[in-house]
N, CA, C and O atoms as a printed pandas DataFrame, in Angstrom:
     atom_number atom_name residue_name chain_id  residue_number  x_coord  y_coord  z_coord
0              1         N          MET        A               1  159.307  -28.791 -141.723
1              2        CA          MET        A               1  158.867  -29.735 -140.726
2              3         C          MET        A               1  159.615  -29.473 -139.418
3              4         O          MET        A               1  160.788  -29.097 -139.430
4              5         N          ALA        A               2  158.921  -29.675 -138.283
5              6        CA          ALA        A               2  159.480  -29.510 -136.966
6              7         C          ALA        A               2  160.534  -30.548 -136.660
7              8         O          ALA        A               2  160.432  -31.651 -137.197
8              9         N          PHE        A               3  161.500  -30.299 -135.873
9             10        CA          PHE        A               3  162.448  -31.296 -135.473
10            11         C          PHE        A               3  161.750  -32.457 -134.700
11            12         O          PHE        A               3  162.092  -33.632 -134.835
12            13         N          ILE        A               4  160.736  -32.032 -133.871
13            14        CA          ILE        A               4  159.971  -33.118 -133.121
14            15         C          ILE        A               4  158.518  -32.576 -133.175
15            16         O          ILE        A               4  158.211  -31.400 -132.979
16            17         N          SER        A               5  157.716  -33.529 -133.451
17            18        CA          SER        A               5  156.211  -33.222 -133.339
18            19         C          SER        A               5  155.538  -34.268 -132.503
19            20         O          SER        A               5  155.912  -35.441 -132.522
20            21         N          TRP        A               6  154.544  -33.835 -131.771
21            22        CA          TRP        A               6  153.819  -34.720 -130.794
22            23         C          TRP        A               6  152.395  -34.773 -131.252
23            24         O          TRP        A               6  151.712  -33.750 -131.284
24            25         N          ASN        A               7  151.938  -35.937 -131.606
25            26        CA          ASN        A               7  150.586  -36.206 -132.043
26            27         C          ASN        A               7  150.224  -35.113 -133.291
27            28         O          ASN        A               7  149.139  -34.535 -133.360
28            29         N          GLY        A               8  151.180  -34.960 -134.135
29            30        CA          GLY        A               8  150.932  -34.079 -135.243
30            31         C          GLY        A               8  151.197  -32.562 -134.959
31            32         O          GLY        A               8  151.143  -31.732 -135.867
32            33         N          LYS        A               9  151.472  -32.248 -133.721
33            34        CA          LYS        A               9  151.617  -30.894 -133.302
34            35         C          LYS        A               9  153.138  -30.499 -133.195
35            36         O          LYS        A               9  153.875  -31.050 -132.377
36            37         N          ALA        A              10  153.554  -29.564 -134.018
37            38        CA          ALA        A              10  155.060  -29.132 -133.969
38            39         C          ALA        A              10  155.366  -28.594 -132.629
39            40         O          ALA        A              10  154.604  -27.806 -132.070
40            41         N          LEU        A              11  156.490  -29.016 -132.096
41            42        CA          LEU        A              11  156.992  -28.426 -130.861
42            43         C          LEU        A              11  158.064  -27.406 -131.220
43            44         O          LEU        A              11  158.641  -27.473 -132.306
44            45         N          PRO        A              12  158.338  -26.460 -130.318
45            46        CA          PRO        A              12  159.421  -25.472 -130.667
46            47         C          PRO        A              12  160.690  -26.267 -130.857
47            48         O          PRO        A              12  160.906  -27.328 -130.273
48            49         N          SER        A              13  161.549  -25.669 -131.743
49            50        CA          SER        A              13  162.871  -26.324 -132.012
50            51         C          SER        A              13  163.691  -26.310 -130.800
51            52         O          SER        A              13  163.870  -25.234 -130.229
52            53         N          PRO        A              14  164.234  -27.444 -130.324
53            54        CA          PRO        A              14  165.063  -27.409 -129.158
54            55         C          PRO        A              14  166.479  -26.888 -129.464
55            56         O          PRO        A              14  166.859  -26.710 -130.621
56            57         N          ALA        A              15  167.219  -26.657 -128.420
57            58        CA          ALA        A              15  168.658  -26.228 -128.541
58            59         C          ALA        A              15  169.454  -27.491 -129.057
59            60         O          ALA        A              15  169.014  -28.636 -128.954
60            61         N          PRO        A              16  170.595  -27.187 -129.589
61            62        CA          PRO        A              16  171.489  -28.335 -130.021
62            63         C          PRO        A              16  171.795  -29.202 -128.703
63            64         O          PRO        A              16  171.850  -28.690 -127.585
64            65         N          GLY        A              17  171.979  -30.502 -128.943
65            66        CA          GLY        A              17  172.285  -31.325 -127.887
66            67         C          GLY        A              17  171.426  -32.455 -127.646
67            68         O          GLY        A              17  171.661  -33.251 -126.737
68            69         N          VAL        A              18  170.410  -32.564 -128.445
69            70        CA          VAL        A              18  169.428  -33.772 -128.289
70            71         C          VAL        A              18  170.267  -34.959 -128.634
71            72         O          VAL        A              18  170.986  -34.994 -129.633
72            73         N          LYS        A              19  170.144  -35.961 -127.743
73            74        CA          LYS        A              19  170.864  -37.227 -127.886
74            75         C          LYS        A              19  169.911  -38.376 -128.334
75            76         O          LYS        A              19  168.866  -38.627 -127.734
76            77         N          TYR        A              20  170.337  -39.040 -129.406
77            78        CA          TYR        A              20  169.648  -40.270 -129.808
78            79         C          TYR        A              20  170.361  -41.428 -129.129
79            80         O          TYR        A              20  171.507  -41.756 -129.434
80            81         N          GLU        A              21  169.629  -42.040 -128.187
81            82        CA          GLU        A              21  170.133  -43.207 -127.517
82            83         C          GLU        A              21  169.514  -44.479 -127.979
83            84         O          GLU        A              21  168.287  -44.519 -128.076
84            85         N          GLY        A              22  170.211  -45.489 -128.264
85            86        CA          GLY        A              22  169.614  -46.790 -128.731
86            87         C          GLY        A              22  169.770  -47.839 -127.600
87            88         O          GLY        A              22  170.742  -47.896 -126.846
88            89         N          GLN        A              23  168.711  -48.649 -127.575
89            90        CA          GLN        A              23  168.661  -49.737 -126.618
90            91         C          GLN        A              23  168.154  -51.022 -127.293
91            92         O          GLN        A              23  167.096  -50.992 -127.921
92            93         N          GLN        A              24  168.837  -52.091 -127.189
93            94        CA          GLN        A              24  168.347  -53.366 -127.692
94            95         C          GLN        A              24  167.972  -54.303 -126.615
95            96         O          GLN        A              24  168.835  -54.716 -125.841
96            97         N          LEU        A              25  166.696  -54.676 -126.516
97            98        CA          LEU        A              25  166.258  -55.667 -125.562
98            99         C          LEU        A              25  166.660  -57.056 -126.064
99           100         O          LEU        A              25  166.579  -57.405 -127.242
100          101         N          VAL        A              26  167.097  -57.805 -125.061
101          102        CA          VAL        A              26  167.611  -59.234 -125.375
102          103         C          VAL        A              26  167.096  -60.115 -124.305
103          104         O          VAL        A              26  167.103  -59.710 -123.142
104          105         N          ASN        A              27  166.630  -61.337 -124.622
105          106        CA          ASN        A              27  166.319  -62.392 -123.762
106          107         C          ASN        A              27  167.541  -63.288 -123.783
107          108         O          ASN        A              27  167.775  -63.959 -124.788
108          109         N          SER        A              28  168.345  -63.332 -122.698
109          110        CA          SER        A              28  169.523  -64.097 -122.652
110          111         C          SER        A              28  169.737  -64.853 -121.487
111          112         O          SER        A              28  169.200  -64.538 -120.425
112          113         N          ALA        A              29  170.518  -65.875 -121.605
113          114        CA          ALA        A              29  171.016  -66.805 -120.526
114          115         C          ALA        A              29  172.295  -67.472 -120.917
115          116         O          ALA        A              29  172.725  -67.352 -122.065
116          117         N          ARG        A              30  172.885  -68.133 -120.055
117          118        CA          ARG        A              30  174.163  -68.860 -120.362
118          119         C          ARG        A              30  173.825  -70.339 -120.428
119          120         O          ARG        A              30  172.993  -70.839 -119.671
120          121         N          ASN        A              31  174.499  -71.040 -121.367
121          122        CA          ASN        A              31  174.287  -72.506 -121.468
122          123         C          ASN        A              31  175.309  -73.200 -120.592
123          124         O          ASN        A              31  176.069  -72.519 -119.902
124          125         N          ALA        A              32  175.364  -74.505 -120.587
125          126        CA          ALA        A              32  176.178  -75.326 -119.703
126          127         C          ALA        A              32  177.679  -74.991 -119.890
127          128         O          ALA        A              32  178.459  -75.165 -118.953
128          129         N          GLN        A              33  178.091  -74.517 -121.078
129          130        CA          GLN        A              33  179.441  -74.131 -121.353
130          131         C          GLN        A              33  179.758  -72.711 -120.943
131          132         O          GLN        A              33  180.890  -72.271 -121.145
132          133         N          GLY        A              34  178.858  -71.999 -120.401
133          134        CA          GLY        A              34  179.017  -70.627 -120.021
134          135         C          GLY        A              34  178.876  -69.615 -121.123
135          136         O          GLY        A              34  179.159  -68.433 -120.926
136          137         N          GLN        A              35  178.419  -70.086 -122.347
137          138        CA          GLN        A              35  178.234  -69.155 -123.483
138          139         C          GLN        A              35  176.922  -68.438 -123.350
139          140         O          GLN        A              35  175.965  -68.991 -122.807
140          141         N          VAL        A              36  176.857  -67.273 -123.812
141          142        CA          VAL        A              36  175.686  -66.496 -123.828
142          143         C          VAL        A              36  174.835  -66.971 -125.014
143          144         O          VAL        A              36  175.287  -67.033 -126.157
144          145         N          VAL        A              37  173.530  -67.315 -124.668
145          146        CA          VAL        A              37  172.610  -67.702 -125.727
146          147         C          VAL        A              37  171.542  -66.525 -125.670
147          148         O          VAL        A              37  170.835  -66.338 -124.680
148          149         N          ALA        A              38  171.491  -65.771 -126.788
149          150        CA          ALA        A              38  170.579  -64.615 -126.761
150          151         C          ALA        A              38  169.654  -64.558 -127.915
151          152         O          ALA        A              38  169.966  -65.035 -129.006
152          153         N          GLN        A              39  168.533  -63.988 -127.692
153          154        CA          GLN        A              39  167.506  -63.691 -128.663
154          155         C          GLN        A              39  167.157  -62.313 -128.636
155          156         O          GLN        A              39  166.859  -61.774 -127.571
156          157         N          LYS        A              40  167.166  -61.644 -129.806
157          158        CA          LYS        A              40  166.875  -60.188 -129.871
158          159         C          LYS        A              40  165.351  -60.086 -129.722
159          160         O          LYS        A              40  164.597  -60.870 -130.299
160          161         N          ILE        A              41  164.943  -59.139 -128.964
161          162        CA          ILE        A              41  163.515  -58.830 -128.736
162          163         C          ILE        A              41  163.168  -57.544 -129.464
163          164         O          ILE        A              41  163.787  -56.505 -129.236
164          165         N          ASN        A              42  162.180  -57.616 -130.337
165          166        CA          ASN        A              42  161.737  -56.499 -131.038
166          167         C          ASN        A              42  162.871  -55.795 -131.847
167          168         O          ASN        A              42  163.861  -56.454 -132.162
168          169         N          ARG        A              43  162.769  -54.554 -132.177
169          170        CA          ARG        A              43  163.736  -53.784 -132.894
170          171         C          ARG        A              43  164.462  -52.911 -131.873
171          172         O          ARG        A              43  164.000  -52.833 -130.734
172          173         N          ARG        A              44  165.538  -52.271 -132.199
173          174        CA          ARG        A              44  166.234  -51.337 -131.314
174          175         C          ARG        A              44  165.397  -50.174 -130.964
175          176         O          ARG        A              44  164.869  -49.499 -131.848
176          177         N          MET        A              45  165.249  -49.906 -129.669
177          178        CA          MET        A              45  164.414  -48.754 -129.270
178          179         C          MET        A              45  165.277  -47.461 -129.276
179          180         O          MET        A              45  166.506  -47.481 -129.219
180          181         N          VAL        A              46  164.531  -46.351 -129.349
181          182        CA          VAL        A              46  165.176  -45.102 -129.303
182          183         C          VAL        A              46  164.728  -44.280 -128.156
183          184         O          VAL        A              46  163.540  -44.246 -127.833
184          185         N          LYS        A              47  165.682  -43.594 -127.510
185          186        CA          LYS        A              47  165.329  -42.545 -126.564
186          187         C          LYS        A              47  165.911  -41.261 -126.945
187          188         O          LYS        A              47  167.117  -41.146 -127.167
188          189         N          LEU        A              48  165.046  -40.253 -127.029
189          190        CA          LEU        A              48  165.528  -38.875 -127.349
190          191         C          LEU        A              48  165.706  -38.193 -125.988
191          192         O          LEU        A              48  164.729  -37.850 -125.323
192          193         N          SER        A              49  166.955  -38.004 -125.589
193          194        CA          SER        A              49  167.222  -37.480 -124.277
194          195         C          SER        A              49  167.894  -36.126 -124.477
195          196         O          SER        A              49  168.400  -35.776 -125.543
196          197         N          GLY        A              50  167.859  -35.390 -123.362
197          198        CA          GLY        A              50  168.491  -34.014 -123.442
198          199         C          GLY        A              50  167.815  -33.040 -124.300
199          200         O          GLY        A              50  168.445  -32.087 -124.759
200          201         N          ILE        A              51  166.446  -33.237 -124.569
201          202        CA          ILE        A              51  165.698  -32.268 -125.335
202          203         C          ILE        A              51  165.614  -31.060 -124.422
203          204         O          ILE        A              51  165.048  -31.099 -123.329
204          205         N          THR        A              52  166.231  -29.939 -124.944
205          206        CA          THR        A              52  166.344  -28.764 -124.080
206          207         C          THR        A              52  165.963  -27.513 -124.890
207          208         O          THR        A              52  166.424  -27.274 -126.006
208          209         N          TRP        A              53  165.083  -26.735 -124.238
209          210        CA          TRP        A              53  164.790  -25.354 -124.836
210          211         C          TRP        A              53  165.514  -24.404 -123.771
211          212         O          TRP        A              53  165.282  -24.482 -122.564
212          213         N          ASN        A              54  166.337  -23.577 -124.292
213          214        CA          ASN        A              54  167.177  -22.715 -123.437
214          215         C          ASN        A              54  166.366  -21.646 -122.753
215          216         O          ASN        A              54  166.677  -21.265 -121.625
216          217         N          CYS        A              55  165.240  -21.108 -123.462
217          218        CA          CYS        A              55  164.454  -20.058 -122.903
218          219         C          CYS        A              55  163.043  -20.169 -123.579
219          220         O          CYS        A              55  162.912  -20.204 -124.803
220          221         N          LEU        A              56  162.036  -20.221 -122.728
221          222        CA          LEU        A              56  160.656  -20.304 -123.220
222          223         C          LEU        A              56  159.708  -19.411 -122.358
223          224         O          LEU        A              56  159.875  -19.249 -121.149
224          225         N          THR        A              57  158.736  -18.866 -123.055
225          226        CA          THR        A              57  157.694  -18.133 -122.321
226          227         C          THR        A              57  156.852  -19.122 -121.507
227          228         O          THR        A              57  156.833  -20.322 -121.782
228          229         N          PRO        A              58  156.195  -18.613 -120.552
229          230        CA          PRO        A              58  155.261  -19.561 -119.806
230          231         C          PRO        A              58  154.261  -20.217 -120.732
231          232         O          PRO        A              58  153.917  -21.384 -120.546
232          233         N          GLU        A              59  153.799  -19.499 -121.708
233          234        CA          GLU        A              59  152.759  -20.196 -122.610
234          235         C          GLU        A              59  153.475  -21.262 -123.443
235          236         O          GLU        A              59  152.888  -22.324 -123.645
236          237         N          GLU        A              60  154.698  -21.059 -123.940
237          238        CA          GLU        A              60  155.347  -22.118 -124.732
238          239         C          GLU        A              60  155.629  -23.371 -123.767
239          240         O          GLU        A              60  155.459  -24.517 -124.185
240          241         N          TRP        A              61  156.031  -23.131 -122.569
241          242        CA          TRP        A              61  156.278  -24.219 -121.614
242          243         C          TRP        A              61  155.007  -24.939 -121.243
243          244         O          TRP        A              61  155.006  -26.156 -121.055
244          245         N          LYS        A              62  153.885  -24.169 -121.132
245          246        CA          LYS        A              62  152.632  -24.780 -120.798
246          247         C          LYS        A              62  152.212  -25.683 -121.899
247          248         O          LYS        A              62  151.663  -26.754 -121.638
248          249         N          THR        A              63  152.464  -25.268 -123.229
249          250        CA          THR        A              63  152.147  -26.164 -124.319
250          251         C          THR        A              63  152.867  -27.464 -124.232
251          252         O          THR        A              63  152.236  -28.503 -124.422
252          253         N          ILE        A              64  154.164  -27.487 -123.952
253          254        CA          ILE        A              64  154.935  -28.619 -123.790
254          255         C          ILE        A              64  154.475  -29.509 -122.674
255          256         O          ILE        A              64  154.283  -30.718 -122.806
256          257         N          ARG        A              65  154.303  -28.796 -121.516
257          258        CA          ARG        A              65  153.831  -29.532 -120.331
258          259         C          ARG        A              65  152.481  -30.231 -120.602
259          260         O          ARG        A              65  152.271  -31.335 -120.100
260          261         N          SER        A              66  151.585  -29.640 -121.357
261          262        CA          SER        A              66  150.331  -30.212 -121.710
262          263         C          SER        A              66  150.538  -31.540 -122.445
263          264         O          SER        A              66  149.877  -32.546 -122.189
264          265         N          CYS        A              67  151.535  -31.475 -123.411
265          266        CA          CYS        A              67  151.894  -32.757 -124.095
266          267         C          CYS        A              67  152.485  -33.762 -123.144
267          268         O          CYS        A              67  152.145  -34.941 -123.241
268          269         N          ILE        A              68  153.333  -33.379 -122.244
269          270        CA          ILE        A              68  153.873  -34.300 -121.305
270          271         C          ILE        A              68  152.792  -34.939 -120.472
271          272         O          ILE        A              68  152.905  -36.128 -120.175
272          273         N          GLU        A              69  151.754  -34.238 -120.075
273          274        CA          GLU        A              69  150.708  -34.770 -119.196
274          275         C          GLU        A              69  149.876  -35.780 -119.939
275          276         O          GLU        A              69  149.254  -36.638 -119.313
276          277         N          GLU        A              70  149.839  -35.705 -121.341
277          278        CA          GLU        A              70  149.182  -36.748 -122.094
278          279         C          GLU        A              70  149.861  -38.129 -121.931
279          280         O          GLU        A              70  149.249  -39.170 -122.168
280          281         N          PHE        A              71  151.121  -38.099 -121.527
281          282        CA          PHE        A              71  152.014  -39.281 -121.225
282          283         C          PHE        A              71  152.474  -40.005 -122.507
283          284         O          PHE        A              71  153.680  -40.047 -122.751
284          285         N          SER        A              72  151.598  -40.569 -123.326
285          286        CA          SER        A              72  152.188  -41.230 -124.517
286          287         C          SER        A              72  151.375  -40.778 -125.708
287          288         O          SER        A              72  150.206  -40.398 -125.649
288          289         N          GLY        A              73  152.149  -40.863 -126.835
289          290        CA          GLY        A              73  151.495  -40.350 -128.113
290          291         C          GLY        A              73  152.471  -40.689 -129.243
291          292         O          GLY        A              73  153.475  -41.368 -129.030
292          293         N          GLU        A              74  152.159  -40.209 -130.429
293          294        CA          GLU        A              74  152.953  -40.398 -131.546
294          295         C          GLU        A              74  153.966  -39.234 -131.780
295          296         O          GLU        A              74  153.584  -38.073 -131.928
296          297         N          VAL        A              75  155.202  -39.586 -131.804
297          298        CA          VAL        A              75  156.302  -38.681 -131.924
298          299         C          VAL        A              75  156.879  -38.806 -133.406
299          300         O          VAL        A              75  157.178  -39.909 -133.865
300          301         N          THR        A              76  157.012  -37.719 -134.075
301          302        CA          THR        A              76  157.610  -37.706 -135.430
302          303         C          THR        A              76  158.984  -36.928 -135.248
303          304         O          THR        A              76  159.040  -35.789 -134.785
304          305         N          TYR        A              77  160.041  -37.633 -135.645
305          306        CA          TYR        A              77  161.354  -37.057 -135.558
306          307         C          TYR        A              77  162.259  -37.650 -136.684
307          308         O          TYR        A              77  161.917  -38.642 -137.327
308          309         N          TYR        A              78  163.411  -37.000 -136.880
309          310        CA          TYR        A              78  164.237  -37.501 -137.962
310          311         C          TYR        A              78  165.069  -38.662 -137.433
311          312         O          TYR        A              78  165.724  -38.599 -136.393
312          313         N          ASP        A              79  164.988  -39.780 -138.269
313          314        CA          ASP        A              79  165.735  -41.042 -137.852
314          315         C          ASP        A              79  166.932  -41.112 -138.809
315          316         O          ASP        A              79  166.792  -41.087 -140.032
316          317         N          ASP        A              80  168.104  -41.200 -138.196
317          318        CA          ASP        A              80  169.363  -41.206 -138.998
318          319         C          ASP        A              80  169.551  -42.573 -139.691
319          320         O          ASP        A              80  170.221  -42.625 -140.723
320          321         N          LEU        A              81  168.981  -43.696 -139.160
321          322        CA          LEU        A              81  169.170  -44.939 -139.819
322          323         C          LEU        A              81  168.187  -44.980 -141.058
323          324         O          LEU        A              81  168.588  -45.405 -142.142
324          325         N          GLU        A              82  166.916  -44.539 -140.880
325          326        CA          GLU        A              82  166.046  -44.514 -142.020
326          327         C          GLU        A              82  166.377  -43.357 -143.035
327          328         O          GLU        A              82  166.040  -43.424 -144.217
328          329         N          GLY        A              83  167.035  -42.330 -142.517
329          330        CA          GLY        A              83  167.279  -41.188 -143.402
330          331         C          GLY        A              83  166.128  -40.364 -143.729
331          332         O          GLY        A              83  166.113  -39.704 -144.769
332          333         N          LYS        A              84  165.098  -40.362 -142.849
333          334        CA          LYS        A              84  163.836  -39.596 -143.039
334          335         C          LYS        A              84  163.128  -39.459 -141.720
335          336         O          LYS        A              84  163.461  -40.104 -140.726
336          337         N          PHE        A              85  162.129  -38.585 -141.748
337          338        CA          PHE        A              85  161.302  -38.441 -140.629
338          339         C          PHE        A              85  160.398  -39.675 -140.447
339          340         O          PHE        A              85  159.808  -40.131 -141.426
340          341         N          ILE        A              86  160.270  -40.226 -139.235
341          342        CA          ILE        A              86  159.481  -41.434 -138.924
342          343         C          ILE        A              86  158.679  -41.060 -137.691
343          344         O          ILE        A              86  158.980  -40.095 -136.988
344          345         N          SER        A              87  157.644  -41.859 -137.452
345          346        CA          SER        A              87  156.765  -41.712 -136.287
346          347         C          SER        A              87  156.836  -42.971 -135.447
347          348         O          SER        A              87  156.852  -44.082 -135.978
348          349         N          ARG        A              88  156.878  -42.800 -134.163
349          350        CA          ARG        A              88  156.918  -43.906 -133.128
350          351         C          ARG        A              88  156.023  -43.541 -132.069
351          352         O          ARG        A              88  155.816  -42.356 -131.809
352          353         N          LYS        A              89  155.441  -44.543 -131.397
353          354        CA          LYS        A              89  154.709  -44.336 -130.163
354          355         C          LYS        A              89  155.815  -44.165 -129.057
355          356         O          LYS        A              89  156.739  -44.970 -128.936
356          357         N          MET        A              90  155.663  -43.121 -128.306
357          358        CA          MET        A              90  156.687  -42.852 -127.218
358          359         C          MET        A              90  155.926  -42.304 -125.993
359          360         O          MET        A              90  154.762  -41.915 -126.086
360          361         N          TYR        A              91  156.617  -42.289 -124.856
361          362        CA          TYR        A              91  156.182  -41.647 -123.682
362          363         C          TYR        A              91  157.236  -40.692 -123.151
363          364         O          TYR        A              91  158.431  -40.812 -123.421
364          365         N          TRP        A              92  156.741  -39.756 -122.399
365          366        CA          TRP        A              92  157.561  -38.716 -121.849
366          367         C          TRP        A              92  158.274  -39.242 -120.557
367          368         O          TRP        A              92  157.651  -39.852 -119.688
368          369         N          GLY        A              93  159.624  -38.972 -120.479
369          370        CA          GLY        A              93  160.275  -39.276 -119.242
370          371         C          GLY        A              93  160.207  -38.077 -118.287
371          372         O          GLY        A              93  159.244  -37.311 -118.303
372          373         N          ASP        A              94  161.228  -37.933 -117.471
373          374        CA          ASP        A              94  161.242  -36.800 -116.511
374          375         C          ASP        A              94  161.402  -35.502 -117.308
375          376         O          ASP        A              94  161.865  -35.499 -118.449
376          377         N          TYR        A              95  161.000  -34.399 -116.662
377          378        CA          TYR        A              95  161.222  -33.088 -117.171
378          379         C          TYR        A              95  161.607  -32.178 -116.035
379          380         O          TYR        A              95  161.400  -32.450 -114.852
380          381         N          SER        A              96  162.218  -31.008 -116.501
381          382        CA          SER        A              96  162.588  -29.913 -115.507
382          383         C          SER        A              96  162.635  -28.653 -116.213
383          384         O          SER        A              96  162.833  -28.603 -117.427
384          385         N          ALA        A              97  162.441  -27.524 -115.408
385          386        CA          ALA        A              97  162.428  -26.159 -115.965
386          387         C          ALA        A              97  162.875  -25.307 -114.819
387          388         O          ALA        A              97  162.694  -25.667 -113.656
388          389         N          GLU        A              98  163.494  -24.109 -115.157
389          390        CA          GLU        A              98  163.892  -23.199 -114.115
390          391         C          GLU        A              98  163.187  -21.850 -114.364
391          392         O          GLU        A              98  163.362  -21.278 -115.441
392          393         N          PRO        A              99  162.441  -21.350 -113.462
393          394        CA          PRO        A              99  161.836  -19.919 -113.554
394          395         C          PRO        A              99  163.051  -18.985 -113.624
395          396         O          PRO        A              99  164.004  -19.121 -112.858
396          397         N          TYR        A             100  162.987  -18.018 -114.580
397          398        CA          TYR        A             100  164.102  -17.049 -114.728
398          399         C          TYR        A             100  163.661  -15.720 -114.210
399          400         O          TYR        A             100  164.042  -15.292 -113.120
400          401         N          TRP        A             101  162.832  -15.055 -115.026
401          402        CA          TRP        A             101  162.249  -13.721 -114.586
402          403         C          TRP        A             101  160.909  -14.022 -113.977
403          404         O          TRP        A             101  160.180  -14.913 -114.410
404          405         N          THR        A             102  160.603  -13.237 -112.940
405          406        CA          THR        A             102  159.288  -13.342 -112.379
406          407         C          THR        A             102  158.677  -11.951 -112.144
407          408         O          THR        A             102  159.400  -10.967 -111.984
408          409         N          ASP        A             103  157.374  -11.884 -112.127
409          410        CA          ASP        A             103  156.705  -10.634 -111.825
410          411         C          ASP        A             103  156.764  -10.365 -110.321
411          412         O          ASP        A             103  157.381  -11.126 -109.576
412          413         N          LYS        A             104  156.141   -9.312 -109.889
413          414        CA          LYS        A             104  156.207   -8.903 -108.480
414          415         C          LYS        A             104  155.537   -9.928 -107.555
415          416         O          LYS        A             104  155.862   -9.986 -106.369
416          417         N          GLN        A             105  154.572  -10.766 -108.101
417          418        CA          GLN        A             105  153.889  -11.865 -107.359
418          419         C          GLN        A             105  154.615  -13.069 -107.444
419          420         O          GLN        A             105  154.190  -14.042 -106.821
420          421         N          GLY        A             106  155.714  -13.167 -108.163
421          422        CA          GLY        A             106  156.542  -14.425 -108.339
422          423         C          GLY        A             106  156.085  -15.308 -109.470
423          424         O          GLY        A             106  156.602  -16.415 -109.620
424          425         N          LYS        A             107  155.174  -14.884 -110.242
425          426        CA          LYS        A             107  154.825  -15.706 -111.492
426          427         C          LYS        A             107  155.955  -15.596 -112.434
427          428         O          LYS        A             107  156.479  -14.510 -112.683
428          429         N          PRO        A             108  156.358  -16.782 -112.994
429          430        CA          PRO        A             108  157.477  -16.719 -113.904
430          431         C          PRO        A             108  157.088  -15.991 -115.268
431          432         O          PRO        A             108  156.004  -16.222 -115.803
432          433         N          LEU        A             109  157.927  -15.185 -115.756
433          434        CA          LEU        A             109  157.793  -14.441 -117.047
434          435         C          LEU        A             109  158.617  -15.152 -118.125
435          436         O          LEU        A             109  158.364  -14.987 -119.318
436          437         N          MET        A             110  159.568  -15.916 -117.708
437          438        CA          MET        A             110  160.425  -16.615 -118.611
438          439         C          MET        A             110  160.977  -17.862 -117.896
439          440         O          MET        A             110  161.291  -17.805 -116.707
440          441         N          LEU        A             111  161.090  -18.958 -118.604
441          442        CA          LEU        A             111  161.762  -20.180 -118.057
442          443         C          LEU        A             111  162.914  -20.605 -118.895
443          444         O          LEU        A             111  162.882  -20.530 -120.123
444          445         N          VAL        A             112  163.966  -21.066 -118.200
445          446        CA          VAL        A             112  165.243  -21.448 -118.857
446          447         C          VAL        A             112  165.457  -22.881 -118.566
447          448         O          VAL        A             112  164.859  -23.462 -117.660
448          449         N          ASN        A             113  166.373  -23.478 -119.399
449          450        CA          ASN        A             113  166.810  -24.911 -119.228
450          451         C          ASN        A             113  165.597  -25.878 -119.036
451          452         O          ASN        A             113  165.528  -26.690 -118.113
452          453         N          CYS        A             114  164.668  -25.711 -119.985
453          454        CA          CYS        A             114  163.449  -26.630 -119.936
454          455         C          CYS        A             114  163.938  -27.908 -120.656
455          456         O          CYS        A             114  164.315  -27.894 -121.827
456          457         N          THR        A             115  163.907  -28.974 -119.907
457          458        CA          THR        A             115  164.488  -30.272 -120.457
458          459         C          THR        A             115  163.482  -31.456 -120.239
459          460         O          THR        A             115  162.699  -31.509 -119.290
460          461         N          CYS        A             116  163.587  -32.337 -121.161
461          462        CA          CYS        A             116  162.727  -33.551 -121.060
462          463         C          CYS        A             116  163.263  -34.614 -122.010
463          464         O          CYS        A             116  164.164  -34.328 -122.799
464          465         N          SER        A             117  162.732  -35.832 -121.954
465          466        CA          SER        A             117  163.169  -36.944 -122.800
466          467         C          SER        A             117  161.847  -37.582 -123.316
467          468         O          SER        A             117  160.761  -37.433 -122.757
468          469         N          LEU        A             118  162.060  -38.315 -124.452
469          470        CA          LEU        A             118  160.962  -39.121 -125.042
470          471         C          LEU        A             118  161.514  -40.519 -125.306
471          472         O          LEU        A             118  162.584  -40.676 -125.894
472          473         N          ILE        A             119  160.736  -41.575 -124.844
473          474        CA          ILE        A             119  161.143  -42.879 -124.799
474          475         C          ILE        A             119  160.248  -43.822 -125.696
475          476         O          ILE        A             119  159.030  -43.903 -125.537
476          477         N          ASP        A             120  160.903  -44.481 -126.589
477          478        CA          ASP        A             120  160.263  -45.346 -127.543
478          479         C          ASP        A             120  159.518  -46.508 -126.761
479          480         O          ASP        A             120  160.086  -47.099 -125.843
480          481         N          MET        A             121  158.276  -46.800 -127.143
481          482        CA          MET        A             121  157.465  -47.812 -126.515
482          483         C          MET        A             121  157.527  -49.174 -127.213
483          484         O          MET        A             121  156.985  -50.157 -126.707
484          485         N          GLY        A             122  158.171  -49.230 -128.345
485          486        CA          GLY        A             122  158.366  -50.471 -129.107
486          487         C          GLY        A             122  157.310  -50.929 -130.041
487          488         O          GLY        A             122  157.356  -52.036 -130.576
488          489         N          TYR        A             123  156.328  -50.045 -130.240
489          490        CA          TYR        A             123  155.223  -50.390 -131.160
490          491         C          TYR        A             123  155.678  -50.109 -132.554
491          492         O          TYR        A             123  156.495  -49.223 -132.803
492          493         N          GLU        A             124  155.135  -50.878 -133.460
493          494        CA          GLU        A             124  155.249  -50.602 -134.949
494          495         C          GLU        A             124  154.030  -50.014 -135.452
495          496         O          GLU        A             124  152.995  -50.103 -134.792
496          497         N          ASP        A             125  154.066  -49.373 -136.655
497          498        CA          ASP        A             125  152.941  -48.849 -137.244
498          499         C          ASP        A             125  151.798  -49.799 -137.244
499          500         O          ASP        A             125  151.972  -50.932 -137.692
500          501         N          GLY        A             126  150.676  -49.441 -136.792
501          502        CA          GLY        A             126  149.543  -50.332 -136.828
502          503         C          GLY        A             126  149.332  -51.044 -135.470
503          504         O          GLY        A             126  148.261  -51.617 -135.271
504          505         N          ASP        A             127  150.250  -51.038 -134.575
505          506        CA          ASP        A             127  150.133  -51.711 -133.332
506          507         C          ASP        A             127  149.264  -50.964 -132.404
507          508         O          ASP        A             127  149.048  -51.402 -131.274
């Protein structure tokens, strides 16, 4: 199984360094005594940041960029809390890539440091 798949399509394995970032949304305010009164909203969301491919061909990067242009979709990844691969609806954050080798016309023959992130949209299965 791929480390990350997008809408059932396996993406190339990224370099080490993918970060699992957790975020808990909270509806909160302070009462008359100055104490925080908080209510948890939904489950803890996950952001997969620092997804990096050290070196890709233009064709490989085009495949990933095509996924990014779809904006949102189902991402399957290994969840350390569940201890298994799970799927969540996510959207793509910012991305970047650096042309490395180019042909005489300037067309990239290799791209390096191709980086992006995936952000959990908070939906549960069936939503």
